[in-house]
C-alpha positions as CSV (number, residue, x, y, z in Angstrom):
1,X,-39.6,-24.3,3.0
2,X,-39.1,-19.9,2.5
3,X,-36.5,-20.0,5.0
4,X,-34.7,-22.9,3.5
5,X,-34.3,-20.6,0.0
6,X,-33.7,-17.8,1.3
7,X,-31.1,-18.9,3.5
8,X,-29.6,-20.7,-0.1
9,X,-29.9,-17.6,-1.9
10,X,-28.0,-15.7,1.0
11,X,-25.5,-18.5,1.0
12,X,-25.0,-18.2,-3.1
13,X,-25.2,-14.2,-2.9
14,X,-22.2,-14.5,-1.1
15,X,-20.4,-17.2,-2.8
16,X,-20.3,-14.6,-5.9
17,X,-19.2,-11.5,-4.0
18,X,-16.4,-13.3,-1.7
19,X,-15.3,-15.8,-5.1
20,X,-13.9,-13.1,-7.1
21,X,-11.9,-11.4,-4.0
22,X,-10.1,-14.4,-3.3
23,X,-9.3,-15.4,-7.4
24,X,-8.4,-11.8,-7.3
25,X,-5.3,-11.6,-4.7
26,X,-2.5,-11.8,-6.2
27,X,0.5,-14.6,-5.7
28,X,3.4,-15.3,-6.0
29,X,5.6,-18.1,-5.3
30,X,9.8,-18.3,-3.7
31,X,12.8,-18.9,-6.1
32,X,14.2,-20.8,-2.8
33,X,14.5,-21.0,0.9
34,X,13.9,-17.6,1.9
35,X,13.5,-16.1,5.2
36,X,10.4,-14.2,6.0
37,X,11.4,-10.9,7.9
38,X,9.7,-8.9,10.6
39,X,10.6,-5.8,9.0
40,X,11.8,-4.8,5.3
41,X,15.4,-4.5,6.0
42,X,18.1,-7.2,6.5
43,X,19.0,-6.9,9.8
44,X,15.4,-7.1,11.5
45,X,14.2,-10.3,13.4
46,X,13.5,-13.7,11.1
47,X,10.3,-15.6,11.9
48,X,9.8,-18.1,9.2
49,X,11.3,-19.7,6.2
50,X,9.6,-20.2,2.8
51,X,10.4,-23.1,0.9
52,X,11.5,-23.5,-2.7
53,X,8.0,-23.1,-5.2
54,X,6.4,-22.1,-1.8
55,X,3.7,-20.1,-2.9
56,X,2.2,-16.8,-1.0
57,X,-0.5,-14.2,-1.7
58,X,0.8,-10.7,-1.9
59,X,0.1,-7.9,0.5
60,X,2.3,-5.1,-0.1
61,X,5.8,-4.1,-1.7
62,X,7.6,-1.0,-1.5
63,X,9.0,1.1,-3.3
64,X,10.7,-1.0,-6.3
65,X,9.8,-4.4,-4.9
66,X,12.4,-4.6,-2.8
67,X,10.7,-6.0,0.1
68,X,7.4,-7.4,-0.4
69,X,4.8,-8.6,1.9
70,X,3.3,-11.9,2.1
71,X,0.6,-14.1,3.6
72,X,0.9,-17.4,3.4
73,X,-1.3,-20.0,2.6
74,X,-0.1,-22.6,4.7
75,X,-1.3,-20.6,7.8
76,X,2.4,-19.6,8.8
77,X,3.4,-15.6,9.9
78,X,3.2,-13.3,7.4
79,X,6.1,-11.2,7.2
80,X,8.4,-9.1,4.8
81,X,10.6,-11.3,1.9
82,X,13.2,-9.5,-0.2
83,X,11.1,-9.3,-4.0
84,X,13.8,-10.2,-6.2
85,X,13.6,-13.7,-4.1
86,X,9.4,-13.6,-5.4
87,X,8.7,-14.9,-8.7
88,X,5.9,-13.3,-9.7
89,X,6.4,-9.5,-11.5
90,X,2.6,-9.0,-12.2
91,X,1.7,-9.7,-9.0
92,X,4.9,-7.5,-7.5
93,X,3.7,-4.5,-10.1
94,X,-0.4,-5.5,-8.2
95,X,0.7,-3.9,-4.5
96,X,3.8,-1.6,-5.4
97,X,2.4,1.6,-5.1
98,X,3.3,3.7,-8.0
99,X,5.9,5.7,-9.0
100,X,6.3,8.5,-11.6
101,X,9.4,8.5,-13.6
102,X,9.0,11.9,-14.0
103,X,7.8,15.6,-12.0
104,X,4.2,15.6,-13.2
105,X,4.2,19.0,-12.0
106,X,7.0,19.8,-13.7
107,X,7.8,17.6,-17.1
108,X,10.3,19.4,-18.1
109,X,12.9,19.8,-15.2
110,X,12.8,23.9,-15.4
111,X,12.3,24.1,-12.4
112,X,15.0,22.4,-10.5
């Protein structure tokens, strides 16, 4: 009986730990049918297409969210999609590298 209680307690603890991690995964949706590329460039091979309004997880985006690496919720291949065709600016901001609008070591541009 103790083993069953311990197993149930472990399962509950695991569910509490894993659930927030899944809920925090940034999601976006496609604004139309979009090509999924192997690399973040237009000339890269197309490995799949996203349907209109298809929801995806965002793994990372390039500078200024030009390209975003998506993980398909339906199990399709992950790849790169143009960020401008993804709806979900909060998700894109969460996975886009921060970029200063000025040089933090020279905020007044004295050394240019």
